[in-house]
C-alpha positions as semicolon CSV with decimal commas, in nm:
position;residue;x (nm);y (nm);z (nm)
1;M;1,048;-1,439;2,594
2;A;0,943;-1,547;2,246
3;V;0,570;-1,592;2,189
4;N;0,553;-1,783;1,860
5;S;0,891;-1,772;1,686
6;S;1,039;-2,036;1,919
7;K;0,752;-2,284;1,875
8;P;0,786;-2,433;1,522
9;E;0,575;-2,731;1,629
10;Q;0,274;-2,493;1,632
11;W;0,343;-2,323;1,303
12;K;0,161;-2,566;1,074
13;Q;-0,161;-2,544;1,274
14;D;-0,138;-2,166;1,297
15;I;-0,068;-2,129;0,923
16;A;-0,385;-2,323;0,841
17;A;-0,595;-2,119;1,086
18;S;-0,452;-1,792;0,952
19;V;-0,524;-1,888;0,589
20;D;-0,881;-1,976;0,687
21;M;-0,925;-1,641;0,860
22;Y;-0,797;-1,446;0,558
23;N;-1,015;-1,642;0,316
24;D;-1,321;-1,587;0,534
25;W;-1,255;-1,213;0,534
26;F;-1,198;-1,215;0,158
27;M;-1,524;-1,397;0,081
28;R;-1,724;-1,163;0,305
29;S;-1,556;-0,829;0,239
30;A;-1,351;-0,832;-0,082
31;P;-1,646;-0,850;-0,326
32;A;-1,792;-0,530;-0,181
33;A;-1,453;-0,361;-0,197
34;F;-1,413;-0,472;-0,559
35;R;-1,758;-0,338;-0,649
36;Q;-1,681;0,000;-0,497
37;T;-1,351;0,018;-0,685
38;R;-1,516;-0,095;-1,009
39;E;-1,785;0,175;-0,982
40;R;-1,525;0,443;-0,915
41;T;-1,297;0,335;-1,199
42;A;-1,591;0,323;-1,441
43;K;-1,665;0,688;-1,361
44;E;-1,297;0,778;-1,405
45;V;-1,288;0,615;-1,749
46;E;-1,614;0,781;-1,850
47;N;-1,467;1,118;-1,753
48;M;-1,145;1,040;-1,941
49;L;-1,335;0,969;-2,264
50;I;-1,538;1,288;-2,228
51;V;-1,247;1,525;-2,163
52;T;-1,022;1,365;-2,428
53;R;-1,305;1,371;-2,683
54;N;-1,297;0,990;-2,705
55;L;-0,917;0,977;-2,695
56;T;-0,872;1,211;-2,992
57;N;-0,719;1,490;-2,782
58;V;-0,439;1,409;-2,537
59;G;-0,254;1,739;-2,550
60;I;-0,071;1,958;-2,301
61;E;-0,375;2,171;-2,214
62;L;-0,585;1,865;-2,133
63;L;-0,321;1,709;-1,907
64;Q;-0,274;2,041;-1,728
65;R;-0,649;2,077;-1,675
66;E;-0,725;1,711;-1,589
67;P;-0,411;1,552;-1,439
68;S;-0,597;1,257;-1,284
69;V;-0,700;1,114;-1,623
70;L;-0,347;0,981;-1,663
71;S;-0,431;0,657;-1,477
72;S;-0,708;0,578;-1,725
73;L;-0,489;0,679;-2,018
74;R;-0,219;0,432;-1,913
75;M;-0,479;0,154;-1,926
76;S;-0,587;0,264;-2,275
77;T;-0,267;0,157;-2,448
78;C;-0,154;-0,171;-2,600
79;P;-0,013;-0,314;-2,384
80;P;-0,142;-0,129;-2,076
81;L;0,141;0,066;-1,915
82;A;0,252;0,046;-1,554
83;R;0,338;0,385;-1,408
84;D;0,715;0,325;-1,412
85;R;0,695;0,188;-1,767
86;L;0,529;0,509;-1,890
87;I;0,794;0,716;-1,712
88;G;1,071;0,517;-1,883
89;L;0,914;0,510;-2,227
90;A;0,826;0,879;-2,233
91;G;1,145;0,985;-2,055
92;V;0,962;1,209;-1,810
93;S;0,984;1,304;-1,443
94;K;0,868;1,038;-1,199
95;N;0,749;1,311;-0,963
96;L;0,530;1,456;-1,238
97;V;0,350;1,130;-1,313
98;T;0,310;1,035;-0,947
99;T;0,175;1,379;-0,850
100;M;-0,070;1,383;-1,141
101;E;-0,216;1,044;-1,054
102;K;-0,210;1,050;-0,675
103;S;-0,282;1,418;-0,606
104;N;-0,469;1,523;-0,922
105;R;-0,241;1,821;-0,970
106;L;0,089;1,924;-1,127
107;P;0,413;1,960;-0,926
108;S;0,427;2,315;-0,791
109;K;0,805;2,351;-0,818
110;M;0,849;2,219;-1,171
111;A;0,965;2,476;-1,425
112;Q;0,699;2,556;-1,687
113;A;0,925;2,474;-1,982
114;E;1,012;2,135;-1,834
115;L;0,648;2,072;-1,748
116;D;0,526;2,149;-2,100
117;R;0,798;1,930;-2,250
118;D;0,713;1,630;-2,030
119;L;0,337;1,664;-2,076
120;K;0,387;1,672;-2,452
121;K;0,594;1,354;-2,429
122;I;0,327;1,183;-2,221
123;G;0,051;1,277;-2,463
124;K;0,253;1,163;-2,762
125;T;0,332;0,828;-2,599
126;I;-0,036;0,766;-2,517
127;E;-0,148;0,860;-2,868
128;Q;0,114;0,637;-3,031
129;M;0,027;0,338;-2,813
130;A;-0,353;0,376;-2,795
131;D;-0,505;0,029;-2,827
132;P;-0,640;0,005;-3,187
133;D;-0,860;-0,292;-3,099
134;L;-1,039;-0,091;-2,831
135;F;-1,055;0,253;-2,988
136;I;-1,143;0,136;-3,337
137;W;-1,272;0,479;-3,436
138;L;-0,926;0,638;-3,417
139;G;-0,805;0,717;-3,765
140;R;-1,146;0,698;-3,927
141;K;-1,379;0,983;-4,017
142;T;-1,693;0,867;-3,834
143;D;-1,756;0,911;-3,462
144;P;-1,769;0,608;-3,232
145;T;-2,105;0,445;-3,173
146;E;-2,249;0,413;-2,823
147;R;-2,176;0,041;-2,831
148;E;-1,812;0,100;-2,929
149;L;-1,771;0,355;-2,651
150;F;-1,931;0,126;-2,395
151;R;-1,710;-0,167;-2,493
152;A;-1,390;0,039;-2,479
153;A;-1,484;0,203;-2,148
154;T;-1,572;-0,130;-1,988
155;I;-1,240;-0,290;-2,082
156;V;-1,033;0,009;-1,969
157;A;-1,225;0,019;-1,639
158;D;-1,159;-0,352;-1,585
159;R;-0,789;-0,298;-1,652
160;L;-0,778;-0,004;-1,414
161;C;-0,970;-0,193;-1,147
162;G;-0,737;-0,491;-1,179
163;A;-0,429;-0,271;-1,149
164;E;-0,566;-0,120;-0,827
165;A;-0,712;-0,439;-0,680
166;N;-0,413;-0,571;-0,486
167;P;-0,316;-0,237;-0,324
168;M;-0,681;-0,176;-0,246
169;L;-0,713;-0,516;-0,077
170;R;-0,392;-0,461;0,119
171;N;-0,519;-0,123;0,242
172;A;-0,854;-0,271;0,342
173;Q;-0,682;-0,553;0,528
174;E;-0,444;-0,316;0,705
175;Q;-0,732;-0,099;0,824
176;R;-0,915;-0,408;0,948
177;Q;-0,605;-0,532;1,131
178;L;-0,540;-0,197;1,294
179;C;-0,904;-0,182;1,405
180;A;-0,862;-0,528;1,561
181;I;-0,550;-0,414;1,749
182;G;-0,718;-0,089;1,857
183;D;-1,031;-0,270;1,980
184;W;-0,822;-0,519;2,174
185;L;-0,607;-0,250;2,336
186;S;-0,908;-0,031;2,420
187;G;-1,075;-0,333;2,576
188;K;-0,773;-0,368;2,804
189;G;-0,794;-0,004;2,912
190;Y;-0,533;0,147;2,677
191;R;-0,589;0,500;2,542
192;Y;-0,528;0,608;2,182
193;K;-0,307;0,911;2,112
194;H;-0,292;1,084;1,776
195;P;0,060;1,085;1,619
196;Q;0,061;1,467;1,626
197;E;0,034;1,455;2,006
198;I;0,357;1,253;2,034
199;E;0,695;1,424;2,024
200;Q;0,904;1,105;2,047
201;F;0,789;0,745;2,015
202;D;0,987;0,641;2,325
203;K;0,818;0,909;2,538
204;L;0,471;0,756;2,516
205;T;0,283;0,753;2,845
206;P;0,233;0,400;2,989
207;G;-0,106;0,264;2,889
208;T;-0,127;0,452;2,556
209;Y;-0,085;0,360;2,191
210;S;-0,078;0,519;1,846
211;F;-0,101;0,421;1,479
212;H;0,125;0,514;1,185
213;L;0,394;0,673;1,398
214;N;0,732;0,771;1,253
215;V;1,033;0,634;1,438
216;I;1,370;0,797;1,365
217;V;1,640;0,540;1,275
218;N;1,997;0,565;1,152
219;Q;2,065;0,466;0,794
220;E;2,306;0,179;0,747
221;N;2,659;0,292;0,654
222;S;2,554;0,656;0,681
223;D;2,543;0,942;0,931
224;K;2,194;1,036;0,816
225;S;1,868;0,951;0,991
226;I;1,533;0,866;0,832
227;N;1,173;0,829;0,947
228;M;1,059;0,468;0,966
229;P;0,677;0,440;0,969
230;V;0,551;0,186;1,223
231;D;0,190;0,065;1,213
232;T;0,130;0,050;1,590
233;V;0,332;0,171;1,888
234;V;0,221;0,065;2,238
235;M;0,366;0,158;2,576
236;P;0,272;-0,117;2,825
237;K;0,082;-0,008;3,134
238;L;0,352;-0,146;3,362
239;A;0,643;-0,009;3,160
240;K;0,945;0,085;3,369
241;R;1,119;0,420;3,337
242;G;1,325;0,427;3,017
243;E;1,156;0,120;2,870
244;L;1,092;0,129;2,495
245;P;0,738;0,078;2,363
246;L;0,634;-0,230;2,167
247;L;0,645;-0,176;1,789
248;I;0,391;-0,374;1,584
249;E;0,388;-0,418;1,207
250;A;0,056;-0,540;1,064
251;K;0,105;-0,788;0,780
252;S;-0,151;-0,968;0,565
253;A;-0,113;-1,174;0,249
254;G;-0,346;-1,344;0,002
255;D;-0,089;-1,594;-0,132
256;F;0,233;-1,762;-0,024
257;T;0,447;-1,628;-0,311
258;N;0,428;-1,259;-0,226
259;V;0,536;-1,290;0,137
260;N;0,864;-1,460;0,055
261;K;0,946;-1,176;-0,185
262;R;0,886;-0,919;0,090
263;R;1,026;-1,097;0,395
264;K;1,354;-0,903;0,390
265;E;1,167;-0,578;0,457
266;E;1,109;-0,671;0,821
267;A;1,470;-0,786;0,864
268;T;1,590;-0,449;0,738
269;K;1,361;-0,268;0,982
270;I;1,467;-0,467;1,288
271;N;1,835;-0,422;1,203
272;Q;1,796;-0,043;1,170
273;L;1,602;-0,030;1,496
274;R;1,867;-0,230;1,681
275;Q;2,149;-0,020;1,541
276;T;1,971;0,294;1,661
277;Y;1,814;0,185;1,992
278;G;2,006;-0,125;2,094
279;G;1,911;-0,486;2,145
280;D;1,625;-0,412;2,385
281;V;1,400;-0,276;2,111
282;R;1,091;-0,493;2,060
283;F;0,954;-0,523;1,707
284;I;0,691;-0,786;1,628
285;L;0,459;-0,879;1,344
286;F;0,080;-0,908;1,352
287;L;0,000;-1,173;1,092
288;C;-0,310;-1,276;0,901
289;G;-0,315;-1,483;0,583
290;Y;-0,070;-1,685;0,382
291;F;0,257;-1,696;0,578
292;D;0,432;-2,031;0,532
293;G;0,707;-2,208;0,723
294;G;0,977;-2,059;0,503
295;Y;0,866;-1,706;0,584
296;L;0,828;-1,778;0,955
297;G;1,166;-1,949;0,973
298;Y;1,335;-1,654;0,805
299;E;1,179;-1,403;1,046
300;A;1,257;-1,621;1,349
301;A;1,622;-1,643;1,239
302;E;1,631;-1,261;1,232
303;G;1,502;-1,251;1,590
304;I;1,155;-1,130;1,494
305;D;0,855;-1,266;1,684
306;W;0,487;-1,243;1,586
307;V;0,127;-1,260;1,705
308;W;-0,134;-1,431;1,488
309;E;-0,455;-1,236;1,445
310;H;-0,660;-1,547;1,512
311;R;-0,485;-1,565;1,853
312;I;-0,478;-1,195;1,933
313;E;-0,481;-1,269;2,306
314;D;-0,112;-1,358;2,270
315;F;-0,048;-0,984;2,311
316;K;-0,085;-1,052;2,683
317;K;0,233;-1,260;2,670
318;L;0,415;-0,946;2,551
319;G;0,321;-0,756;2,864
320;L;0,019;-0,569;2,728
């Protein structure tokens, strides 16, 4: 039985309540999250200027020794470079750039000759595109003044903070949503199980749940299988033998535009799940924020139901 997807007469009221809930969270929590990110990025930029000798040394040895400075270096160019744009411009390995920035190390399996070649290309690209209006001391004989350094570092930190803001907000919202689900389930007597304790998602014990569990699905038009990460997997207390658990995807959005760009992601997931486990699989969304009628209508047409965070008690209607 559908909980919300079959009741379009309620959508408008729920959309307004969901937007209000997201905005309330943003006003209370986002500023603190921004401040923490801004402080961290300022330290990263300060370190980048120190180790690069104020952007006068972006060579192979530096990038080998300090891989994580690459994020700050990308924001030091004119225009600032997205990760994929740097990879394309420099003609280097995507794995190299991603590993340097996300893991602060170099790929362990990359041949040394290839590594040196790509690092040289990265350094050359950064040096060629360094923002002359920020690093006004480049090309002159005198060292930068403290004021010049402060100005450049502040602008690069703001760029870096802005580039990380949306993913950071999404992560914070996801953690908050998962905490809300976990608190609600625990309050109803459900027990949490760590993903490493679970061999198969469909073998969960009734009355238990887990977060970030991989579900094996078949790829479309292929014999291969892949792991599909699911935010929350819950086996109802009264589940019958052979019954599949409820799969919940937490979704939040700070504007209406983004959700309509991403709405096909859920349709792809439900189709892969049905192809693998049949029509009895239950996959729902847990929504908070800017989800308009167009988004909801699309998901409803795909057979996807949802629970609004501001009406979390609707989980009861799903047998939990």
